[in-house]
SEPA-238733 format. One record per residue (C-alpha): residue in three letters; x negated, y, z; residue number from 1. Coordinates in steps of 0.001 Angstrom, whole numbers, m for minus. Example, Ala and Ser with C-alpha at 12.3 -4.5 7.8 and 13.67 -1.06 7.14 Angstrom:
# residues 2
<pt aa="ALA" px="m12300" py="m4500" pz="7800" i="1"/>
<pt aa="SER" px="m13670" py="m1060" pz="7140" i="2"/>
END
This chain:
# residues 346
<pt aa="MET" px="m28647" py="18284" pz="40912" i="1"/>
<pt aa="ARG" px="m30260" py="18015" pz="37476" i="2"/>
<pt aa="GLN" px="m29061" py="14445" pz="37139" i="3"/>
<pt aa="LYS" px="m25522" py="15508" pz="38021" i="4"/>
<pt aa="MET" px="m25628" py="18368" pz="35501" i="5"/>
<pt aa="ARG" px="m26952" py="15953" pz="32876" i="6"/>
<pt aa="GLU" px="m24110" py="13538" pz="33634" i="7"/>
<pt aa="ASN" px="m21576" py="16362" pz="33388" i="8"/>
<pt aa="GLY" px="m23078" py="17433" pz="30057" i="9"/>
<pt aa="GLU" px="m22962" py="13898" pz="28735" i="10"/>
<pt aa="ASN" px="m19348" py="13587" pz="29853" i="11"/>
<pt aa="GLU" px="m18464" py="16845" pz="28105" i="12"/>
<pt aa="ILE" px="m20143" py="15636" pz="24902" i="13"/>
<pt aa="PHE" px="m18383" py="12296" pz="25208" i="14"/>
<pt aa="TRP" px="m14965" py="13898" pz="25678" i="15"/>
<pt aa="HIS" px="m15703" py="16382" pz="22889" i="16"/>
<pt aa="TYR" px="m16400" py="13611" pz="20367" i="17"/>
<pt aa="LEU" px="m13510" py="11572" pz="21747" i="18"/>
<pt aa="GLN" px="m11118" py="14460" pz="21114" i="19"/>
<pt aa="ARG" px="m12513" py="14936" pz="17620" i="20"/>
<pt aa="PHE" px="m12123" py="11234" pz="16902" i="21"/>
<pt aa="GLN" px="m8598" py="11267" pz="18314" i="22"/>
<pt aa="SER" px="m7598" py="14292" pz="16242" i="23"/>
<pt aa="PHE" px="m9186" py="12738" pz="13145" i="24"/>
<pt aa="PHE" px="m7416" py="9424" pz="13793" i="25"/>
<pt aa="VAL" px="m4039" py="11090" pz="14366" i="26"/>
<pt aa="HIS" px="m4543" py="13273" pz="11284" i="27"/>
<pt aa="THR" px="m5293" py="10203" pz="9173" i="28"/>
<pt aa="ILE" px="m2323" py="8270" pz="10564" i="29"/>
<pt aa="VAL" px="85" py="11159" pz="10021" i="30"/>
<pt aa="ASN" px="m1074" py="11918" pz="6485" i="31"/>
<pt aa="ASN" px="m1739" py="8443" pz="5097" i="32"/>
<pt aa="LEU" px="174" py="6006" pz="7305" i="33"/>
<pt aa="SER" px="3529" py="7670" pz="7805" i="34"/>
<pt aa="GLY" px="6669" py="5710" pz="7052" i="35"/>
<pt aa="LYS" px="7542" py="7523" pz="3829" i="36"/>
<pt aa="VAL" px="4030" py="7266" pz="2441" i="37"/>
<pt aa="ILE" px="3827" py="3550" pz="3242" i="38"/>
<pt aa="PHE" px="7188" py="2980" pz="1534" i="39"/>
<pt aa="TRP" px="6112" py="4639" pz="m1710" i="40"/>
<pt aa="GLU" px="2636" py="3102" pz="m1657" i="41"/>
<pt aa="LEU" px="3846" py="m442" pz="m1008" i="42"/>
<pt aa="GLY" px="6587" py="54" pz="m3577" i="43"/>
<pt aa="SER" px="4078" py="1166" pz="m6211" i="44"/>
<pt aa="ILE" px="1866" py="m1855" pz="m5469" i="45"/>
<pt aa="CYS" px="4734" py="m4380" pz="m5633" i="46"/>
<pt aa="LEU" px="6300" py="m2868" pz="m8747" i="47"/>
<pt aa="GLY" px="2879" py="m2577" pz="m10405" i="48"/>
<pt aa="VAL" px="2167" py="m6256" pz="m9786" i="49"/>
<pt aa="ALA" px="5599" py="m7199" pz="m11143" i="50"/>
<pt aa="ASP" px="5144" py="m4986" pz="m14198" i="51"/>
<pt aa="GLY" px="1732" py="m6475" pz="m14960" i="52"/>
<pt aa="VAL" px="2831" py="m10087" pz="m14504" i="53"/>
<pt aa="LEU" px="5936" py="m9598" pz="m16658" i="54"/>
<pt aa="SER" px="3912" py="m7878" pz="m19387" i="55"/>
<pt aa="SER" px="1422" py="m10744" pz="m19322" i="56"/>
<pt aa="ALA" px="4193" py="m13333" pz="m19471" i="57"/>
<pt aa="LEU" px="5816" py="m11521" pz="m22387" i="58"/>
<pt aa="SER" px="2638" py="m11358" pz="m24463" i="59"/>
<pt aa="LYS" px="726" py="m14492" pz="m23438" i="60"/>
<pt aa="SER" px="3329" py="m17032" pz="m22411" i="61"/>
<pt aa="LEU" px="6153" py="m16044" pz="m24769" i="62"/>
<pt aa="TYR" px="3691" py="m14985" pz="m27506" i="63"/>
<pt aa="PHE" px="5459" py="m11679" pz="m28124" i="64"/>
<pt aa="GLU" px="2341" py="m9769" pz="m29183" i="65"/>
<pt aa="TYR" px="3989" py="m6551" pz="m30314" i="66"/>
<pt aa="SER" px="2887" py="m4210" pz="m27567" i="67"/>
<pt aa="ASN" px="3795" py="m949" pz="m29288" i="68"/>
<pt aa="PHE" px="7347" py="m2148" pz="m29936" i="69"/>
<pt aa="VAL" px="7627" py="m3033" pz="m26238" i="70"/>
<pt aa="LEU" px="6504" py="508" pz="m25395" i="71"/>
<pt aa="VAL" px="9134" py="2001" pz="m27706" i="72"/>
<pt aa="THR" px="11859" py="m60" pz="m26035" i="73"/>
<pt aa="LYS" px="10618" py="925" pz="m22554" i="74"/>
<pt aa="PHE" px="10699" py="4653" pz="m23219" i="75"/>
<pt aa="ALA" px="13893" py="4546" pz="m25310" i="76"/>
<pt aa="THR" px="15750" py="2559" pz="m22633" i="77"/>
<pt aa="PHE" px="14752" py="5015" pz="m19920" i="78"/>
<pt aa="VAL" px="15717" py="8122" pz="m21928" i="79"/>
<pt aa="LEU" px="18977" py="6559" pz="m23150" i="80"/>
<pt aa="GLY" px="19947" py="5375" pz="m19667" i="81"/>
<pt aa="PHE" px="19154" py="8810" pz="m18270" i="82"/>
<pt aa="GLU" px="21375" py="10529" pz="m20838" i="83"/>
<pt aa="LEU" px="24217" py="8027" pz="m20333" i="84"/>
<pt aa="LEU" px="24208" py="8642" pz="m16580" i="85"/>
<pt aa="ARG" px="24364" py="12366" pz="m17212" i="86"/>
<pt aa="SER" px="27060" py="12273" pz="m19917" i="87"/>
<pt aa="PHE" px="29533" py="9592" pz="m18831" i="88"/>
<pt aa="PHE" px="29132" py="9445" pz="m15064" i="89"/>
<pt aa="GLY" px="28662" py="13162" pz="m14418" i="90"/>
<pt aa="ILE" px="25480" py="12659" pz="m12401" i="91"/>
<pt aa="ARG" px="23413" py="15827" pz="m12199" i="92"/>
<pt aa="LEU" px="19967" py="14920" pz="m13349" i="93"/>
<pt aa="VAL" px="17019" py="16899" pz="m14585" i="94"/>
<pt aa="SER" px="16657" py="17905" pz="m18221" i="95"/>
<pt aa="PHE" px="13752" py="18178" pz="m20604" i="96"/>
<pt aa="HIS" px="11435" py="21068" pz="m19650" i="97"/>
<pt aa="CYS" px="9485" py="22784" pz="m22411" i="98"/>
<pt aa="SER" px="7547" py="24725" pz="m19775" i="99"/>
<pt aa="LEU" px="6536" py="21446" pz="m18140" i="100"/>
<pt aa="VAL" px="5286" py="20179" pz="m21499" i="101"/>
<pt aa="PHE" px="3329" py="23409" pz="m21916" i="102"/>
<pt aa="HIS" px="1721" py="23210" pz="m18473" i="103"/>
<pt aa="GLY" px="1238" py="19435" pz="m18498" i="104"/>
<pt aa="PHE" px="406" py="18837" pz="m22148" i="105"/>
<pt aa="PHE" px="m3175" py="17728" pz="m21515" i="106"/>
<pt aa="PRO" px="m2479" py="15192" pz="m18703" i="107"/>
<pt aa="ILE" px="563" py="13832" pz="m20586" i="108"/>
<pt aa="ILE" px="m1550" py="13227" pz="m23692" i="109"/>
<pt aa="LEU" px="m4326" py="11580" pz="m21654" i="110"/>
<pt aa="GLN" px="m1873" py="9358" pz="m19778" i="111"/>
<pt aa="PHE" px="m150" py="8367" pz="m23033" i="112"/>
<pt aa="LEU" px="m3526" py="7514" pz="m24566" i="113"/>
<pt aa="PHE" px="m4339" py="5296" pz="m21607" i="114"/>
<pt aa="THR" px="m902" py="3639" pz="m21739" i="115"/>
<pt aa="MET" px="m1287" py="2836" pz="m25433" i="116"/>
<pt aa="LEU" px="m4768" py="1383" pz="m24980" i="117"/>
<pt aa="ASN" px="m3674" py="m634" pz="m21974" i="118"/>
<pt aa="GLU" px="m636" py="m2114" pz="m23702" i="119"/>
<pt aa="MET" px="m2654" py="m2975" pz="m26795" i="120"/>
<pt aa="SER" px="m5066" py="m4929" pz="m24550" i="121"/>
<pt aa="ILE" px="m8052" py="m2812" pz="m25592" i="122"/>
<pt aa="SER" px="m8667" py="m1808" pz="m21988" i="123"/>
<pt aa="GLY" px="m8035" py="m5270" pz="m20558" i="124"/>
<pt aa="VAL" px="m9858" py="m8009" pz="m22459" i="125"/>
<pt aa="TRP" px="m9748" py="m10621" pz="m19685" i="126"/>
<pt aa="ALA" px="m7416" py="m8966" pz="m17227" i="127"/>
<pt aa="PRO" px="m4038" py="m10495" pz="m16402" i="128"/>
<pt aa="GLY" px="m2019" py="m7683" pz="m17968" i="129"/>
<pt aa="PHE" px="m3946" py="m4753" pz="m16541" i="130"/>
<pt aa="GLU" px="m7315" py="m3148" pz="m17102" i="131"/>
<pt aa="ARG" px="m10250" py="m4870" pz="m15432" i="132"/>
<pt aa="ILE" px="m12535" py="m1938" pz="m15876" i="133"/>
<pt aa="LEU" px="m10252" py="143" pz="m13644" i="134"/>
<pt aa="THR" px="m11523" py="m1822" pz="m10654" i="135"/>
<pt aa="PHE" px="m14296" py="677" pz="m9992" i="136"/>
<pt aa="SER" px="m12124" py="3737" pz="m10654" i="137"/>
<pt aa="PRO" px="m11658" py="4879" pz="m6999" i="138"/>
<pt aa="ILE" px="m15208" py="6029" pz="m6458" i="139"/>
<pt aa="ILE" px="m15334" py="7630" pz="m9912" i="140"/>
<pt aa="CYS" px="m12092" py="9415" pz="m9091" i="141"/>
<pt aa="ALA" px="m13553" py="10476" pz="m5754" i="142"/>
<pt aa="PHE" px="m16591" py="11944" pz="m7475" i="143"/>
<pt aa="LEU" px="m14436" py="13762" pz="m10042" i="144"/>
<pt aa="CYS" px="m12236" py="15176" pz="m7277" i="145"/>
<pt aa="SER" px="m15294" py="16359" pz="m5381" i="146"/>
<pt aa="LEU" px="m16393" py="18247" pz="m8498" i="147"/>
<pt aa="VAL" px="m12982" py="19603" pz="m9532" i="148"/>
<pt aa="ASP" px="m11464" py="20426" pz="m6154" i="149"/>
<pt aa="GLU" px="m14771" py="21642" pz="m4672" i="150"/>
<pt aa="LEU" px="m14269" py="19690" pz="m1468" i="151"/>
<pt aa="PRO" px="m16580" py="20465" pz="1473" i="152"/>
<pt aa="PHE" px="m19048" py="17690" pz="704" i="153"/>
<pt aa="SER" px="m22714" py="17916" pz="1404" i="154"/>
<pt aa="ARG" px="m25368" py="16861" pz="m1072" i="155"/>
<pt aa="ARG" px="m25951" py="13740" pz="981" i="156"/>
<pt aa="THR" px="m22322" py="12700" pz="551" i="157"/>
<pt aa="GLN" px="m22493" py="13393" pz="m3187" i="158"/>
<pt aa="ARG" px="m25633" py="11271" pz="m3431" i="159"/>
<pt aa="GLN" px="m23805" py="8495" pz="m1598" i="160"/>
<pt aa="ALA" px="m20946" py="8790" pz="m4080" i="161"/>
<pt aa="VAL" px="m23362" py="8487" pz="m7003" i="162"/>
<pt aa="ALA" px="m25007" py="5485" pz="m5331" i="163"/>
<pt aa="LEU" px="m21610" py="3832" pz="m4885" i="164"/>
<pt aa="ILE" px="m20857" py="4426" pz="m8569" i="165"/>
<pt aa="LEU" px="m24098" py="2711" pz="m9509" i="166"/>
<pt aa="VAL" px="m23488" py="m155" pz="m7084" i="167"/>
<pt aa="THR" px="m19987" py="m803" pz="m8419" i="168"/>
<pt aa="CYS" px="m20518" py="m100" pz="m12121" i="169"/>
<pt aa="LEU" px="m23879" py="m1634" pz="m12961" i="170"/>
<pt aa="PRO" px="m23086" py="m5191" pz="m11741" i="171"/>
<pt aa="TYR" px="m19825" py="m4965" pz="m13623" i="172"/>
<pt aa="TYR" px="m21647" py="m4067" pz="m16836" i="173"/>
<pt aa="ALA" px="m24031" py="m6974" pz="m16260" i="174"/>
<pt aa="LEU" px="m21127" py="m9370" pz="m15766" i="175"/>
<pt aa="LYS" px="m19368" py="m8042" pz="m18828" i="176"/>
<pt aa="PHE" px="m22286" py="m8433" pz="m21197" i="177"/>
<pt aa="HIS" px="m23158" py="m11858" pz="m19823" i="178"/>
<pt aa="ASP" px="m20523" py="m13438" pz="m22064" i="179"/>
<pt aa="VAL" px="m21339" py="m11756" pz="m25371" i="180"/>
<pt aa="GLU" px="m19331" py="m14077" pz="m27620" i="181"/>
<pt aa="SER" px="m15970" py="m13124" pz="m26153" i="182"/>
<pt aa="LEU" px="m16796" py="m9442" pz="m25670" i="183"/>
<pt aa="ASN" px="m15685" py="m6631" pz="m27925" i="184"/>
<pt aa="ALA" px="m18232" py="m3926" pz="m27160" i="185"/>
<pt aa="TRP" px="m16211" py="m1171" pz="m28798" i="186"/>
<pt aa="ALA" px="m13099" py="m2111" pz="m26835" i="187"/>
<pt aa="PHE" px="m15145" py="m2125" pz="m23630" i="188"/>
<pt aa="HIS" px="m16494" py="1382" pz="m24154" i="189"/>
<pt aa="ILE" px="m13117" py="2677" pz="m25310" i="190"/>
<pt aa="SER" px="m11573" py="1251" pz="m22150" i="191"/>
<pt aa="PHE" px="m14215" py="3021" pz="m20059" i="192"/>
<pt aa="LEU" px="m13259" py="6321" pz="m21712" i="193"/>
<pt aa="ALA" px="m9591" py="5461" pz="m21147" i="194"/>
<pt aa="VAL" px="m10230" py="5095" pz="m17421" i="195"/>
<pt aa="PHE" px="m11773" py="8569" pz="m17310" i="196"/>
<pt aa="ALA" px="m8762" py="9859" pz="m19253" i="197"/>
<pt aa="GLN" px="m6355" py="8421" pz="m16708" i="198"/>
<pt aa="LEU" px="m8320" py="9709" pz="m13729" i="199"/>
<pt aa="ILE" px="m8456" py="13236" pz="m15161" i="200"/>
<pt aa="ALA" px="m4731" py="12961" pz="m15906" i="201"/>
<pt aa="TRP" px="m4057" py="11977" pz="m12288" i="202"/>
<pt aa="ILE" px="m6015" py="14959" pz="m10987" i="203"/>
<pt aa="GLN" px="m4068" py="17349" pz="m13211" i="204"/>
<pt aa="LEU" px="m737" py="15649" pz="m12528" i="205"/>
<pt aa="LYS" px="m1355" py="16215" pz="m8826" i="206"/>
<pt aa="ASN" px="m1436" py="19962" pz="m9488" i="207"/>
<pt aa="LEU" px="1589" py="19677" pz="m11788" i="208"/>
<pt aa="LEU" px="3614" py="17929" pz="m9074" i="209"/>
<pt aa="LYS" px="3169" py="20981" pz="m6860" i="210"/>
<pt aa="ARG" px="5391" py="22960" pz="m9264" i="211"/>
<pt aa="TYR" px="7802" py="20281" pz="m10504" i="212"/>
<pt aa="GLY" px="9498" py="17273" pz="m8977" i="213"/>
<pt aa="PRO" px="8407" py="13708" pz="m9774" i="214"/>
<pt aa="LEU" px="11708" py="12943" pz="m11542" i="215"/>
<pt aa="GLU" px="11283" py="15970" pz="m13807" i="216"/>
<pt aa="VAL" px="7720" py="14977" pz="m14622" i="217"/>
<pt aa="LEU" px="8758" py="11369" pz="m15234" i="218"/>
<pt aa="TYR" px="11625" py="12278" pz="m17585" i="219"/>
<pt aa="THR" px="9485" py="14702" pz="m19585" i="220"/>
<pt aa="GLN" px="6692" py="12133" pz="m19740" i="221"/>
<pt aa="GLN" px="9003" py="9397" pz="m20987" i="222"/>
<pt aa="CYS" px="10441" py="11672" pz="m23693" i="223"/>
<pt aa="CYS" px="6976" py="12617" pz="m24933" i="224"/>
<pt aa="TYR" px="5835" py="8990" pz="m24747" i="225"/>
<pt aa="PHE" px="8861" py="7898" pz="m26772" i="226"/>
<pt aa="PHE" px="8079" py="10354" pz="m29573" i="227"/>
<pt aa="GLY" px="4419" py="9306" pz="m29604" i="228"/>
<pt aa="SER" px="5091" py="5564" pz="m29526" i="229"/>
<pt aa="PHE" px="7803" py="5905" pz="m32194" i="230"/>
<pt aa="ALA" px="5334" py="7717" pz="m34457" i="231"/>
<pt aa="ALA" px="2831" py="4918" pz="m33850" i="232"/>
<pt aa="GLU" px="5547" py="2364" pz="m34641" i="233"/>
<pt aa="VAL" px="6277" py="4085" pz="m37955" i="234"/>
<pt aa="TYR" px="2579" py="3807" pz="m38779" i="235"/>
<pt aa="LEU" px="2133" py="205" pz="m37553" i="236"/>
<pt aa="HIS" px="5527" py="m1011" pz="m38838" i="237"/>
<pt aa="SER" px="5696" py="m3996" pz="m36504" i="238"/>
<pt aa="ILE" px="9489" py="m4258" pz="m36738" i="239"/>
<pt aa="ARG" px="9121" py="m6824" pz="m39516" i="240"/>
<pt aa="GLY" px="7013" py="m9087" pz="m37314" i="241"/>
<pt aa="VAL" px="9463" py="m8617" pz="m34436" i="242"/>
<pt aa="SER" px="12430" py="m9625" pz="m36603" i="243"/>
<pt aa="GLU" px="10597" py="m12713" pz="m37868" i="244"/>
<pt aa="TYR" px="9672" py="m13659" pz="m34298" i="245"/>
<pt aa="LEU" px="13264" py="m13280" pz="m33088" i="246"/>
<pt aa="ILE" px="14563" py="m15435" pz="m35947" i="247"/>
<pt aa="ARG" px="11954" py="m18216" pz="m35920" i="248"/>
<pt aa="TRP" px="10022" py="m18309" pz="m32638" i="249"/>
<pt aa="ARG" px="12337" py="m16869" pz="m30012" i="250"/>
<pt aa="PHE" px="11942" py="m18461" pz="m26581" i="251"/>
<pt aa="PRO" px="14931" py="m18838" pz="m24222" i="252"/>
<pt aa="PHE" px="13368" py="m16671" pz="m21470" i="253"/>
<pt aa="LEU" px="12407" py="m13809" pz="m23805" i="254"/>
<pt aa="PHE" px="15376" py="m11510" pz="m23217" i="255"/>
<pt aa="PRO" px="15597" py="m11998" pz="m19403" i="256"/>
<pt aa="VAL" px="11881" py="m11248" pz="m18984" i="257"/>
<pt aa="TRP" px="12143" py="m8297" pz="m21355" i="258"/>
<pt aa="ALA" px="15200" py="m6887" pz="m19545" i="259"/>
<pt aa="ILE" px="13544" py="m7134" pz="m16117" i="260"/>
<pt aa="LEU" px="10427" py="m5465" pz="m17534" i="261"/>
<pt aa="LEU" px="12524" py="m2578" pz="m18890" i="262"/>
<pt aa="LEU" px="13971" py="m2107" pz="m15394" i="263"/>
<pt aa="VAL" px="10737" py="m2467" pz="m13427" i="264"/>
<pt aa="SER" px="8481" py="m296" pz="m15594" i="265"/>
<pt aa="PRO" px="10184" py="3128" pz="m15045" i="266"/>
<pt aa="LEU" px="10615" py="2354" pz="m11343" i="267"/>
<pt aa="TYR" px="6899" py="1672" pz="m11102" i="268"/>
<pt aa="GLU" px="6089" py="4964" pz="m12839" i="269"/>
<pt aa="TYR" px="8372" py="6872" pz="m10469" i="270"/>
<pt aa="PHE" px="6922" py="5228" pz="m7358" i="271"/>
<pt aa="ARG" px="3426" py="5976" pz="m8611" i="272"/>
<pt aa="LEU" px="4261" py="9651" pz="m9139" i="273"/>
<pt aa="LYS" px="5761" py="9850" pz="m5643" i="274"/>
<pt aa="SER" px="2628" py="8254" pz="m4195" i="275"/>
<pt aa="LEU" px="492" py="10752" pz="m6103" i="276"/>
<pt aa="GLN" px="2629" py="13621" pz="m4835" i="277"/>
<pt aa="MET" px="2371" py="12532" pz="m1199" i="278"/>
<pt aa="THR" px="m1314" py="11491" pz="m1208" i="279"/>
<pt aa="ASP" px="m4126" py="12239" pz="m3674" i="280"/>
<pt aa="PRO" px="m5706" py="10709" pz="m6827" i="281"/>
<pt aa="PRO" px="m8408" py="8676" pz="m4987" i="282"/>
<pt aa="THR" px="m5738" py="7092" pz="m2793" i="283"/>
<pt aa="LEU" px="m3763" py="6225" pz="m5922" i="284"/>
<pt aa="ALA" px="m6891" py="4686" pz="m7445" i="285"/>
<pt aa="VAL" px="m7421" py="2573" pz="m4315" i="286"/>
<pt aa="LEU" px="m3786" py="1438" pz="m4539" i="287"/>
<pt aa="SER" px="m4397" py="518" pz="m8170" i="288"/>
<pt aa="ASN" px="m7332" py="m1653" pz="m7111" i="289"/>
<pt aa="ILE" px="m5235" py="m3409" pz="m4481" i="290"/>
<pt aa="LYS" px="m2572" py="m3955" pz="m7120" i="291"/>
<pt aa="ILE" px="m5118" py="m5487" pz="m9516" i="292"/>
<pt aa="SER" px="m6446" py="m7824" pz="m6818" i="293"/>
<pt aa="LEU" px="m2958" py="m9000" pz="m5882" i="294"/>
<pt aa="GLN" px="m1998" py="m9349" pz="m9510" i="295"/>
<pt aa="ILE" px="m4873" py="m11763" pz="m10118" i="296"/>
<pt aa="PHE" px="m3598" py="m14065" pz="m7371" i="297"/>
<pt aa="PHE" px="29" py="m13850" pz="m8477" i="298"/>
<pt aa="SER" px="m792" py="m14295" pz="m12150" i="299"/>
<pt aa="TYR" px="m3134" py="m17217" pz="m11706" i="300"/>
<pt aa="GLY" px="m829" py="m18765" pz="m9150" i="301"/>
<pt aa="LEU" px="1541" py="m19020" pz="m12108" i="302"/>
<pt aa="SER" px="m1282" py="m19759" pz="m14548" i="303"/>
<pt aa="LYS" px="287" py="m22930" pz="m15903" i="304"/>
<pt aa="TYR" px="3401" py="m20977" pz="m16816" i="305"/>
<pt aa="VAL" px="1896" py="m17611" pz="m17790" i="306"/>
<pt aa="TYR" px="m1541" py="m18380" pz="m19248" i="307"/>
<pt aa="HIS" px="m1393" py="m22141" pz="m19816" i="308"/>
<pt aa="GLN" px="m4546" py="m22559" pz="m17735" i="309"/>
<pt aa="SER" px="m5170" py="m25076" pz="m14991" i="310"/>
<pt aa="SER" px="m8292" py="m23621" pz="m13329" i="311"/>
<pt aa="TRP" px="m9625" py="m20324" pz="m12024" i="312"/>
<pt aa="GLU" px="m12113" py="m18798" pz="m14460" i="313"/>
<pt aa="HIS" px="m15405" py="m17394" pz="m13232" i="314"/>
<pt aa="PHE" px="m14705" py="m13937" pz="m14637" i="315"/>
<pt aa="ASP" px="m11510" py="m13790" pz="m12634" i="316"/>
<pt aa="SER" px="m13433" py="m14248" pz="m9394" i="317"/>
<pt aa="HIS" px="m15824" py="m11502" pz="m10528" i="318"/>
<pt aa="ASN" px="m12828" py="m9294" pz="m11221" i="319"/>
<pt aa="PHE" px="m11461" py="m9788" pz="m7717" i="320"/>
<pt aa="LEU" px="m14860" py="m9175" pz="m6101" i="321"/>
<pt aa="MET" px="m15341" py="m5962" pz="m8064" i="322"/>
<pt aa="ALA" px="m11834" py="m4808" pz="m7149" i="323"/>
<pt aa="ALA" px="m12521" py="m5495" pz="m3465" i="324"/>
<pt aa="THR" px="m15909" py="m3737" pz="m3612" i="325"/>
<pt aa="ALA" px="m14552" py="m674" pz="m5352" i="326"/>
<pt aa="SER" px="m11561" py="m535" pz="m3002" i="327"/>
<pt aa="SER" px="m13969" py="m528" pz="m62" i="328"/>
<pt aa="ALA" px="m15885" py="2308" pz="m1713" i="329"/>
<pt aa="GLY" px="m12618" py="4170" pz="m2196" i="330"/>
<pt aa="PHE" px="m11645" py="3718" pz="1454" i="331"/>
<pt aa="TYR" px="m15099" py="4971" pz="2435" i="332"/>
<pt aa="TYR" px="m14510" py="8072" pz="342" i="333"/>
<pt aa="LEU" px="m11143" py="8681" pz="1993" i="334"/>
<pt aa="LEU" px="m12679" py="8443" pz="5456" i="335"/>
<pt aa="ARG" px="m15476" py="10824" pz="4463" i="336"/>
<pt aa="LYS" px="m12936" py="13233" pz="3017" i="337"/>
<pt aa="LYS" px="m10775" py="13205" pz="6145" i="338"/>
<pt aa="ARG" px="m13812" py="13633" pz="8348" i="339"/>
<pt aa="SER" px="m15115" py="16549" pz="6284" i="340"/>
<pt aa="LEU" px="m11731" py="18264" pz="6322" i="341"/>
<pt aa="MET" px="m11366" py="17721" pz="10066" i="342"/>
<pt aa="ILE" px="m14815" py="19167" pz="10745" i="343"/>
<pt aa="LYS" px="m13980" py="22148" pz="8540" i="344"/>
<pt aa="ASN" px="m10655" py="22764" pz="10307" i="345"/>
<pt aa="TYR" px="m12050" py="22128" pz="13781" i="346"/>
END
């Protein structure tokens, strides 16, 4: 009798945990693996890789090293195209929102700061077009979200998050400072601050997207970015160098690559905002890591044409390993988050 009761109790416990696992699995599939979410996530990864490779080809293969002027053309093309569609074709599109600027001033400024640093290659010394230091951003973003959103995490989980930060960051610092001759220490620390700026901007943009649509946020962002980059262009005055380059050193593939970049860049920003709206900042950081890893393979697969290199450098392999490690840490965070939320709702 006792043995039968024990077997019945074990069966009840087994079915109890099986139901919890099934509900957790279904909850994860519905929230993170639905068709719409996969479309926007895969689109953001593909467009991000294309944007990074084209930016790298424009600056390193075609030697067009006027990043701020490229930013001005990106934002101006988007705003001008938006206004032309509204004026001549009668398409009802969103307009500039002063209230959105008021509510989203801080994340817009932080995101613009990160965009400027990224385009000026301060936050990506060795990266193929994108920031290498962003490879360990998912677990940092997870820790920031756990502090800001007050998620139901225990102290043990927070200690694990801190341990994952140390595991992913400290080897990266060691690898960075191994090659001191080609390292700009100030640029490295500025890029680290830029990563925190972008992560905080993502967390606040997530709250902003609850009140406004992604197209409204994107249009207002691009308008503010255009004013900021134009002010920087007035200060830098790189138009003289651009005119000399176009007259003397213009390559035949400059304008096609530039035109495709102007088309891909706003699409990538829109897909990223949609992914942020449908998921959360840590998921977006994990997607950014996957994008960086894929971009390394695509860029160095075209290394003879983009970077004029014939071999894989050792820092590039370190970059991919750190991206894979931090992505794994980010996926671990997502599983812990889903499990904690399921236990809370159970």
